[in-house]
SEKEKOL-42238 format. One record per residue (C-alpha): residue number from 0; residue in one letter; z, y, x. Coordinates in nm, 2 decimals. Layout:
<fivexs>
NUM,A,Z,Y,X
...
</fivexs>
This chain:
<fivexs>
0,M,-8.10,16.91,10.45
1,L,-8.33,17.19,10.32
2,P,-8.66,17.09,10.17
3,V,-8.94,17.12,10.43
4,I,-9.13,17.37,10.21
5,T,-8.82,17.60,10.21
6,V,-8.78,17.57,10.59
7,L,-9.15,17.66,10.64
8,Q,-9.13,17.95,10.40
9,Q,-8.83,18.09,10.58
10,A,-8.99,18.04,10.92
11,T,-9.32,18.20,10.81
12,A,-9.14,18.50,10.66
13,K,-8.95,18.55,10.98
14,A,-9.26,18.51,11.19
15,I,-9.44,18.78,10.98
16,Y,-9.15,19.02,11.01
17,T,-9.11,18.96,11.39
18,H,-9.49,18.99,11.47
19,Y,-9.61,19.24,11.20
20,N,-9.29,19.42,11.11
21,V,-9.37,19.34,10.74
22,E,-9.10,19.20,10.52
23,I,-9.21,18.93,10.27
24,S,-8.98,18.72,10.05
25,P,-9.00,18.35,10.16
26,S,-9.05,18.25,9.80
27,D,-9.38,18.45,9.79
28,I,-9.53,18.24,10.07
29,Q,-9.75,17.97,9.91
30,I,-9.72,17.62,10.07
31,Q,-9.86,17.30,9.94
32,E,-9.94,16.95,10.06
33,T,-10.25,16.93,10.27
34,R,-10.55,16.78,10.08
35,K,-10.61,16.42,10.19
36,D,-10.96,16.50,10.31
37,F,-10.82,16.74,10.58
38,E,-10.59,16.68,10.87
39,G,-10.24,16.79,10.83
40,D,-9.92,16.74,10.63
41,Y,-9.85,17.08,10.47
42,T,-10.08,17.39,10.42
43,I,-9.99,17.76,10.41
44,V,-10.22,17.95,10.18
45,I,-10.32,18.26,10.38
46,F,-10.52,18.46,10.12
47,P,-10.22,18.61,9.94
48,L,-10.10,18.76,10.27
49,T,-10.41,18.97,10.32
50,K,-10.28,19.23,10.07
51,H,-10.03,19.33,10.34
52,K,-10.31,19.43,10.57
53,L,-10.22,19.18,10.85
54,G,-10.58,19.11,10.94
55,S,-10.85,18.87,10.82
56,P,-10.74,18.53,10.69
57,P,-10.85,18.33,11.00
58,Q,-10.67,18.59,11.23
59,I,-10.35,18.57,11.03
60,A,-10.37,18.19,11.03
61,E,-10.42,18.16,11.40
62,T,-10.13,18.40,11.47
63,L,-9.89,18.22,11.23
64,G,-10.00,17.88,11.37
65,T,-9.90,17.98,11.72
66,L,-9.57,18.13,11.61
67,L,-9.47,17.84,11.39
68,K,-9.55,17.59,11.67
69,E,-9.30,17.78,11.89
70,S,-9.03,17.83,11.63
71,V,-9.04,17.51,11.42
72,P,-8.95,17.20,11.62
73,F,-9.12,16.95,11.40
74,V,-9.46,17.13,11.39
75,Q,-9.68,16.94,11.63
76,S,-10.02,17.11,11.57
77,C,-10.21,17.35,11.35
78,S,-10.57,17.39,11.23
79,V,-10.73,17.68,11.05
80,V,-10.97,17.61,10.77
81,Q,-11.10,17.94,10.63
82,G,-10.80,18.09,10.45
83,F,-10.57,17.79,10.50
84,L,-10.33,17.70,10.78
85,N,-10.28,17.32,10.80
86,L,-9.97,17.20,10.98
87,T,-9.92,16.86,11.12
88,F,-9.57,16.74,11.18
89,E,-9.43,16.54,11.47
90,N,-9.40,16.17,11.38
91,N,-9.03,16.20,11.48
92,F,-8.98,16.41,11.17
93,W,-9.08,16.13,10.94
94,K,-8.89,15.87,11.14
95,E,-8.57,16.07,11.12
96,F,-8.62,16.10,10.74
97,I,-8.63,15.72,10.71
98,V,-8.33,15.67,10.94
99,S,-8.12,15.93,10.75
100,H,-8.18,15.76,10.42
101,Q,-8.12,15.40,10.51
102,G,-7.83,15.21,10.36
103,I,-7.78,15.47,10.09
104,D,-7.70,15.38,9.73
105,L,-7.85,15.55,9.43
106,S,-7.56,15.80,9.41
107,H,-7.66,15.96,9.73
108,S,-7.76,16.33,9.71
109,F,-8.12,16.24,9.79
110,F,-8.15,16.05,9.45
111,S,-7.88,16.25,9.26
112,P,-7.85,16.61,9.37
113,D,-7.55,16.79,9.23
114,E,-7.71,17.13,9.15
115,G,-7.64,17.09,8.78
116,K,-7.27,17.03,8.84
117,G,-7.06,17.20,8.58
118,K,-7.36,17.27,8.36
119,K,-7.45,17.11,8.02
120,I,-7.78,17.04,7.86
121,L,-7.82,16.90,7.51
122,V,-8.13,16.72,7.41
123,E,-8.20,16.66,7.04
124,F,-8.46,16.40,6.98
125,C,-8.60,16.13,6.74
126,S,-8.47,16.32,6.43
127,P,-8.61,16.08,6.18
128,N,-8.63,16.09,5.80
129,T,-8.45,15.81,5.62
130,N,-8.74,15.74,5.39
131,K,-8.95,15.54,5.64
132,P,-8.93,15.32,5.95
133,L,-8.96,15.46,6.30
134,H,-9.33,15.45,6.41
135,L,-9.54,15.50,6.72
136,G,-9.50,15.87,6.71
137,H,-9.12,15.83,6.71
138,L,-9.15,15.61,7.02
139,R,-9.32,15.89,7.21
140,N,-9.04,16.12,7.10
141,L,-8.77,15.87,7.20
142,M,-8.92,15.82,7.54
143,L,-8.96,16.19,7.61
144,G,-8.61,16.27,7.49
145,E,-8.43,15.99,7.68
146,S,-8.62,16.07,8.00
147,V,-8.53,16.44,7.99
148,V,-8.16,16.34,7.94
149,R,-8.18,16.11,8.24
150,M,-8.37,16.36,8.46
151,Y,-8.10,16.62,8.41
152,Q,-7.83,16.36,8.46
153,S,-7.99,16.29,8.80
154,L,-7.97,16.65,8.88
155,G,-7.59,16.65,8.82
156,Y,-7.59,16.80,8.47
157,R,-7.37,16.68,8.18
158,S,-7.66,16.57,7.98
159,I,-7.60,16.51,7.61
160,A,-7.83,16.31,7.38
161,C,-7.81,16.38,7.01
162,C,-8.01,16.28,6.70
163,L,-8.04,16.48,6.37
164,Y,-8.11,16.27,6.07
165,N,-8.31,16.43,5.79
166,D,-8.12,16.23,5.53
167,R,-8.16,16.43,5.21
168,G,-8.43,16.60,5.00
169,I,-8.73,16.53,4.79
170,A,-8.88,16.28,5.04
171,I,-8.57,16.07,5.03
172,C,-8.56,16.08,4.65
173,K,-8.91,15.94,4.64
174,S,-8.80,15.62,4.81
175,M,-8.49,15.60,4.58
176,Y,-8.70,15.65,4.27
177,A,-8.95,15.38,4.37
178,W,-8.67,15.13,4.45
179,Q,-8.52,15.19,4.10
180,K,-8.86,15.13,3.94
181,Q,-9.02,14.85,4.14
182,F,-8.77,14.71,4.40
183,Q,-8.43,14.70,4.22
184,G,-8.24,14.40,4.33
185,I,-8.43,14.37,4.65
186,T,-8.23,14.43,4.97
187,P,-8.29,14.39,5.35
188,D,-8.14,14.05,5.32
189,S,-8.42,13.94,5.09
190,E,-8.65,13.68,5.24
191,S,-8.95,13.91,5.26
192,Y,-8.77,14.17,5.47
193,A,-8.56,13.95,5.71
194,G,-8.30,14.22,5.77
195,K,-8.55,14.50,5.82
196,G,-8.41,14.76,5.58
197,D,-8.63,15.03,5.72
198,K,-8.94,14.83,5.63
199,L,-8.81,14.80,5.27
200,I,-8.75,15.18,5.25
201,G,-9.10,15.24,5.39
202,D,-9.25,15.02,5.12
203,C,-9.06,15.21,4.86
204,Y,-9.20,15.54,5.00
205,V,-9.56,15.41,4.99
206,A,-9.50,15.27,4.64
207,F,-9.40,15.62,4.51
208,S,-9.73,15.76,4.64
209,R,-9.91,15.49,4.43
210,I,-9.70,15.57,4.12
211,L,-9.78,15.94,4.16
212,E,-10.15,15.87,4.21
213,A,-10.16,15.66,3.89
214,E,-9.98,15.92,3.68
215,V,-10.19,16.21,3.82
216,K,-10.51,16.01,3.73
217,L,-10.38,15.96,3.37
218,L,-10.29,16.32,3.32
219,T,-10.62,16.45,3.46
220,E,-10.83,16.21,3.25
221,E,-10.63,16.21,2.92
222,K,-10.47,16.56,2.92
223,G,-10.74,16.75,3.10
224,M,-10.50,16.89,3.37
225,T,-10.61,17.00,3.71
226,K,-10.49,16.78,4.00
227,E,-10.24,17.05,4.10
228,E,-10.10,17.07,3.74
229,A,-10.09,16.69,3.71
230,E,-9.89,16.65,4.04
231,K,-9.64,16.91,3.92
232,N,-9.60,16.76,3.57
233,A,-9.62,16.39,3.66
234,P,-9.31,16.21,3.52
235,C,-9.22,16.07,3.86
236,M,-9.22,16.42,4.01
237,I,-9.00,16.56,3.73
238,A,-8.77,16.26,3.78
239,I,-8.72,16.31,4.16
240,N,-8.66,16.68,4.12
241,E,-8.39,16.59,3.87
242,M,-8.26,16.33,4.11
243,L,-8.22,16.59,4.38
244,I,-8.03,16.82,4.15
245,Q,-7.80,16.52,4.06
246,W,-7.75,16.45,4.43
247,E,-7.65,16.81,4.50
248,N,-7.41,16.80,4.20
249,G,-7.25,16.49,4.35
250,D,-7.36,16.24,4.08
251,P,-7.16,15.92,4.18
252,A,-7.44,15.67,4.10
253,I,-7.71,15.87,4.28
254,R,-7.48,15.93,4.57
255,E,-7.40,15.56,4.60
256,L,-7.77,15.46,4.59
257,W,-7.85,15.73,4.85
258,A,-7.57,15.61,5.08
259,T,-7.67,15.24,5.05
260,M,-8.04,15.30,5.12
261,N,-7.97,15.54,5.41
262,G,-7.74,15.27,5.55
263,W,-8.02,15.02,5.56
264,V,-8.23,15.26,5.77
265,Y,-7.94,15.35,6.01
266,K,-7.88,14.98,6.08
267,A,-8.25,14.92,6.15
268,N,-8.28,15.23,6.37
269,N,-7.97,15.14,6.57
270,R,-8.12,14.80,6.64
271,I,-8.43,14.97,6.78
272,Y,-8.23,15.22,6.99
273,E,-8.03,14.93,7.14
274,R,-8.35,14.74,7.23
275,L,-8.49,15.05,7.40
276,N,-8.16,15.11,7.58
277,I,-8.12,15.46,7.42
278,H,-7.77,15.58,7.34
279,F,-7.70,15.89,7.14
280,E,-7.37,16.06,7.21
281,K,-7.37,16.24,6.87
282,F,-7.55,16.20,6.54
283,Y,-7.59,16.49,6.31
284,F,-7.69,16.47,5.94
285,E,-7.87,16.73,5.73
286,S,-7.65,16.63,5.44
287,D,-7.35,16.76,5.63
288,L,-7.50,17.08,5.75
289,Y,-7.74,17.23,5.49
290,E,-7.45,17.43,5.32
291,S,-7.33,17.58,5.65
292,G,-7.69,17.71,5.71
293,R,-7.68,17.87,5.37
294,D,-7.35,18.04,5.45
295,I,-7.51,18.18,5.77
296,A,-7.80,18.32,5.56
297,Y,-7.56,18.50,5.32
298,E,-7.36,18.64,5.61
299,A,-7.68,18.77,5.77
300,L,-7.77,18.93,5.44
301,E,-7.44,19.12,5.43
302,K,-7.51,19.24,5.79
303,N,-7.86,19.36,5.69
304,I,-8.02,19.11,5.93
305,F,-8.17,18.93,5.64
306,T,-8.30,19.09,5.32
307,K,-8.34,18.99,4.96
308,R,-8.68,19.01,4.80
309,E,-8.75,19.12,4.44
310,D,-8.77,18.76,4.33
311,G,-8.42,18.69,4.47
312,A,-8.53,18.49,4.78
313,I,-8.33,18.57,5.10
314,G,-8.51,18.58,5.43
315,I,-8.61,18.78,5.73
316,D,-8.91,19.00,5.79
317,L,-9.07,18.91,6.12
318,T,-9.41,19.08,6.06
319,S,-9.34,19.33,6.34
320,E,-9.33,19.02,6.58
321,K,-9.67,18.91,6.44
322,L,-9.50,18.64,6.23
323,D,-9.43,18.65,5.86
324,F,-9.15,18.69,5.61
325,K,-8.94,18.37,5.65
326,V,-8.75,18.26,5.34
327,L,-8.42,18.10,5.42
328,V,-8.28,18.07,5.07
329,R,-8.52,18.03,4.78
330,S,-8.49,18.24,4.46
331,N,-8.33,17.94,4.28
332,G,-8.06,17.92,4.55
333,T,-8.19,17.61,4.73
334,T,-8.24,17.61,5.11
335,V,-8.53,17.52,5.34
336,Y,-8.53,17.31,5.66
337,M,-8.50,17.63,5.87
338,T,-8.17,17.71,5.70
339,Q,-8.03,17.37,5.79
340,D,-8.14,17.42,6.15
341,L,-7.93,17.74,6.17
342,G,-7.62,17.54,6.07
343,T,-7.71,17.26,6.31
344,A,-7.76,17.49,6.60
345,D,-7.42,17.65,6.55
346,Q,-7.25,17.31,6.51
347,K,-7.41,17.18,6.83
348,Y,-7.29,17.48,7.03
349,D,-6.94,17.45,6.88
350,D,-6.93,17.08,6.98
351,F,-7.06,17.12,7.34
352,Q,-7.10,17.48,7.46
353,Q,-7.43,17.38,7.64
354,E,-7.63,17.62,7.86
355,K,-7.96,17.46,7.76
356,S,-8.06,17.31,7.43
357,V,-8.39,17.12,7.40
358,Y,-8.56,17.02,7.08
359,V,-8.81,16.73,7.12
360,V,-9.04,16.77,6.82
361,G,-9.42,16.73,6.77
362,N,-9.66,17.02,6.82
363,E,-9.72,17.06,6.45
364,Q,-9.38,17.23,6.44
365,E,-9.45,17.50,6.71
366,Y,-9.45,17.78,6.46
367,H,-9.12,17.66,6.31
368,F,-8.94,17.67,6.64
369,K,-9.08,18.00,6.74
370,V,-8.94,18.15,6.42
371,L,-8.61,17.96,6.45
372,F,-8.55,18.07,6.81
373,L,-8.63,18.43,6.72
374,I,-8.39,18.43,6.42
375,L,-8.11,18.29,6.64
376,K,-8.17,18.57,6.89
377,K,-8.15,18.83,6.61
378,L,-7.83,18.67,6.50
379,N,-7.70,18.73,6.86
380,R,-7.61,18.37,6.91
381,A,-7.47,18.31,7.26
382,Y,-7.69,18.01,7.32
383,A,-8.02,18.16,7.20
384,E,-8.16,18.22,7.55
385,G,-8.12,17.86,7.65
386,L,-8.33,17.71,7.36
387,F,-8.65,17.52,7.44
388,H,-8.90,17.33,7.22
389,L,-9.04,17.03,7.40
390,S,-9.36,17.02,7.20
391,Y,-9.57,16.70,7.23
392,G,-9.91,16.59,7.10
393,M,-10.01,16.32,6.85
394,V,-10.02,15.95,6.96
395,N,-10.27,15.72,6.79
396,L,-10.41,15.37,6.83
397,P,-10.77,15.28,6.88
398,T,-10.78,15.21,6.50
399,G,-10.73,15.57,6.42
400,K,-10.47,15.82,6.28
401,M,-10.17,15.69,6.09
402,K,-10.02,15.82,5.77
403,S,-9.68,15.71,5.64
404,R,-9.74,15.78,5.27
405,E,-10.05,15.55,5.28
406,G,-9.87,15.28,5.47
407,T,-10.11,15.29,5.77
408,T,-9.84,15.37,6.03
409,V,-9.77,15.12,6.31
410,E,-9.40,15.05,6.30
411,A,-9.21,15.09,6.62
412,E,-9.04,14.75,6.62
413,D,-9.37,14.57,6.54
414,L,-9.54,14.75,6.83
415,M,-9.25,14.66,7.06
416,D,-9.28,14.29,6.96
417,E,-9.66,14.31,7.02
418,V,-9.65,14.45,7.38
419,I,-9.38,14.19,7.47
420,A,-9.60,13.92,7.33
421,V,-9.91,14.05,7.52
422,A,-9.70,14.08,7.84
423,K,-9.58,13.72,7.80
424,E,-9.93,13.59,7.76
425,N,-10.06,13.79,8.06
426,T,-9.78,13.68,8.30
427,I,-9.82,13.32,8.21
428,E,-10.20,13.34,8.26
429,L,-10.15,13.50,8.60
430,G,-9.91,13.23,8.71
431,K,-9.62,13.48,8.75
432,T,-9.38,13.26,8.56
433,E,-9.40,12.94,8.77
434,G,-9.06,12.78,8.80
435,M,-8.90,12.98,8.52
436,N,-8.75,12.84,8.20
437,E,-8.83,12.97,7.86
438,K,-8.53,13.20,7.85
439,E,-8.63,13.35,8.18
440,I,-8.99,13.40,8.08
441,D,-8.88,13.58,7.76
442,A,-8.65,13.81,7.96
443,L,-8.92,13.89,8.21
444,S,-9.17,13.95,7.92
445,T,-8.93,14.19,7.75
446,I,-8.88,14.39,8.07
447,L,-9.26,14.41,8.14
448,G,-9.36,14.47,7.77
449,L,-9.11,14.75,7.70
450,G,-9.17,14.89,8.05
451,A,-9.54,14.90,7.97
452,L,-9.48,15.07,7.64
453,K,-9.25,15.33,7.78
454,Y,-9.46,15.41,8.08
455,F,-9.78,15.44,7.89
456,L,-9.62,15.70,7.65
457,L,-9.47,15.89,7.94
458,K,-9.75,15.91,8.19
459,V,-9.95,16.16,7.98
460,D,-9.85,16.53,7.98
461,P,-9.64,16.58,7.66
462,A,-9.86,16.87,7.55
463,K,-10.16,16.64,7.52
464,N,-10.26,16.40,7.24
465,M,-10.30,16.04,7.35
466,L,-10.44,15.71,7.26
467,F,-10.21,15.41,7.30
468,D,-10.38,15.07,7.37
469,P,-10.12,14.78,7.38
470,K,-10.34,14.55,7.59
471,E,-10.43,14.82,7.85
472,S,-10.07,14.92,7.88
473,V,-9.97,14.58,8.03
474,D,-10.25,14.55,8.29
475,L,-10.09,14.46,8.63
476,H,-10.38,14.63,8.81
477,G,-10.41,14.95,8.62
478,H,-10.22,15.28,8.59
479,T,-9.93,15.10,8.41
480,G,-9.56,15.03,8.41
481,P,-9.61,14.67,8.52
482,F,-9.82,14.78,8.82
483,I,-9.52,14.99,8.94
484,Q,-9.27,14.71,8.85
485,Y,-9.47,14.46,9.05
486,A,-9.47,14.70,9.35
487,Y,-9.09,14.71,9.32
488,T,-9.06,14.33,9.31
489,R,-9.26,14.32,9.64
490,T,-9.00,14.54,9.80
491,A,-8.73,14.31,9.66
492,S,-8.90,14.01,9.80
493,V,-8.93,14.18,10.14
494,K,-8.56,14.26,10.13
495,R,-8.46,13.90,10.05
496,E,-8.68,13.77,10.33
497,A,-8.54,14.03,10.58
498,V,-8.19,13.91,10.49
499,N,-8.29,13.55,10.56
500,R,-8.43,13.66,10.90
501,N,-8.13,13.87,10.98
502,I,-8.35,14.18,11.01
503,A,-8.15,14.50,10.96
504,P,-8.34,14.82,10.86
505,L,-8.17,15.04,11.12
506,A,-8.19,14.79,11.40
507,M,-8.36,14.95,11.71
508,M,-8.51,15.24,11.50
509,D,-8.45,15.47,11.81
510,K,-8.72,15.27,11.99
511,V,-8.98,15.37,11.73
512,E,-9.14,15.66,11.90
513,E,-9.44,15.69,11.67
514,I,-9.57,15.58,11.33
515,M,-9.81,15.30,11.41
516,H,-10.04,15.32,11.11
517,E,-10.18,15.59,10.87
518,S,-10.06,15.40,10.56
519,E,-9.70,15.40,10.70
520,K,-9.71,15.78,10.73
521,N,-9.87,15.83,10.39
522,L,-9.60,15.62,10.23
523,I,-9.32,15.81,10.41
524,K,-9.46,16.14,10.30
525,S,-9.47,16.02,9.94
526,L,-9.11,15.91,9.96
527,Y,-9.01,16.25,10.10
528,K,-9.13,16.43,9.79
529,Y,-8.90,16.26,9.55
530,P,-8.63,16.53,9.51
531,S,-8.89,16.81,9.46
532,V,-9.09,16.60,9.21
533,L,-8.76,16.53,9.02
534,R,-8.68,16.90,9.01
535,D,-9.03,17.00,8.90
536,A,-9.03,16.74,8.62
537,A,-8.69,16.84,8.49
538,N,-8.76,17.22,8.51
539,T,-9.08,17.18,8.32
540,Y,-8.94,16.91,8.08
541,N,-9.23,16.69,8.18
542,P,-9.15,16.33,8.28
543,A,-9.52,16.27,8.33
544,L,-9.48,16.43,8.67
545,L,-9.22,16.17,8.77
546,A,-9.42,15.88,8.61
547,N,-9.74,15.97,8.80
548,Y,-9.54,16.02,9.12
549,A,-9.40,15.66,9.08
550,Y,-9.75,15.53,9.04
551,E,-9.87,15.71,9.36
552,V,-9.57,15.57,9.55
553,A,-9.66,15.22,9.42
554,K,-10.02,15.26,9.53
555,D,-9.92,15.39,9.87
556,Y,-9.67,15.10,9.91
557,N,-9.94,14.84,9.82
558,R,-10.17,14.99,10.09
559,F,-9.88,14.98,10.34
560,Y,-9.80,14.62,10.23
561,H,-10.17,14.52,10.28
562,D,-10.23,14.71,10.61
563,C,-9.91,14.64,10.80
564,K,-9.72,14.33,10.89
565,I,-9.38,14.43,10.76
566,L,-9.15,14.15,10.88
567,M,-9.40,13.98,11.11
568,A,-9.49,14.28,11.33
569,D,-9.58,14.24,11.70
570,K,-9.25,14.39,11.80
571,P,-8.90,14.34,11.65
572,Y,-8.82,14.71,11.63
573,L,-9.14,14.77,11.43
574,S,-9.04,14.50,11.18
575,A,-8.70,14.68,11.14
576,A,-8.87,15.01,11.10
577,R,-9.11,14.88,10.84
578,F,-8.83,14.71,10.65
579,A,-8.66,15.04,10.64
580,I,-8.96,15.20,10.49
581,S,-9.00,14.92,10.24
582,N,-8.63,14.94,10.15
583,L,-8.64,15.31,10.07
584,T,-8.95,15.26,9.87
585,G,-8.78,15.00,9.65
586,Q,-8.49,15.23,9.59
587,T,-8.72,15.52,9.50
588,L,-8.93,15.32,9.26
589,K,-8.62,15.18,9.09
590,K,-8.47,15.52,9.05
591,C,-8.79,15.67,8.91
592,L,-8.83,15.39,8.66
593,D,-8.46,15.41,8.57
594,I,-8.50,15.78,8.48
595,L,-8.80,15.69,8.27
596,G,-8.58,15.43,8.09
597,I,-8.77,15.13,8.24
598,D,-8.60,14.82,8.38
599,V,-8.73,14.64,8.69
600,P,-8.74,14.26,8.75
601,E,-8.62,14.13,9.08
602,R,-8.88,13.85,9.08
603,M,-9.23,13.84,8.93
</fivexs>
């Protein structure tokens, strides 16, 4: 079945051609939902049509309204409001929509269109450093990346999740050096770390900053150096630069320490991914790819795509594109992050031959990706046109901005534990756990807590900075994940009761000649929008559209639940009809939340 907007666009274009003998592309006809303060279901925006000299906006609207009532069976009435034509549909249109989508499972084309069949999209996200734990910012990254993967899966794509570990370099050496100086002999199994190797590594990283600070102070006060000179000549900085050289030369002891400490972080991160139900199909490691990126740079130099400066640095002049000269290989032969990204991009395409490739990285790297994508186009990479940077804003807590090197970040796992604890406290206080044992309460609290965390991070447009409040996120009555989860449990409860009463959603639906209540119609109209919202969210890489849609459906369902007797209606066929509406609502909410990576409880 074609989306109703497509049907109306085609019908309007045909009416214009028939009546005015003017040919207009259906896609150029603007149609939107009618505003709630006006009567109607969908609205045709008339103003853009005036450029074709068809008459005044009211005249065009009146003519098209008459023609559409004659040619489109489900258009019941029309009203003209200045330059807008509001169309009201027959109630039968909405009834037939409910009837045609009853008894379907989540694999049905309504929930899972196959338009992406045969196409691949690769989404690279998280991309952590191995010198610190995952923190709140990583959680937003993880939620965005996973939801994009799932949105495209729902559109029929082969959707691939991958993670690039930044596992080498100066930052990693800082943690290694501090461990040698202050933590040697301490492992994740030590009592103070309780298996959390990422926390140990993070403490090492913070410790290095303190070592450096003390050495800089000494050099500035006793040697009279400037701060910049002191930071360059501090013994710890000299040591980590030497350590990096030793690593690149394959020093066995340094390589063994590096592998051990990175292993602690991988193990901790994998535990977090598992708790969040995130599964990467492929992990890439900078340590495996930085040399291939350097090879690409030298090859591009031979082809005169890159140039060599007088100081020996190799790069590309992008000043004509209003950028700068980007160095890819330093004068000492070492590479930069961009160089490694070239090698990684080639490797990903070799592995998967994807049509689209998405990088989920914070907005502080917008310039980096603008340069990277431009370089790959100049290198004539086959995949260059399908690259996209999903840029997102900072996420902070009410306590302020976080800094890893100062140890003021909020670690991901600690925050996950906190929202689960707050969810448990709230559900017990609200009496939602009556009759449950401790294991069941913990399971429900985990579903609600992690659902709250994920939803709160996804409901905001990725481009915007946001403030995360753990307590606000679990409010059952606010714009939250638990609010939507609770609406779903209501649909599940209605379904269980309908089964007990032997009420079938399709029973006697043919007798329902009209929608009996405004809240019924509003809910059905919301449900109808699901496929178009999913496509818009995927095409714009913006799961916030789907998250906010789910919230609107939940609100509409709660009004319907309050206003209408679902299973106790005056007439049996009306109970069956309302059960059908409730049933589709439950499936829609569950599908939306699943794409957002959020589980739903069956009871609450």
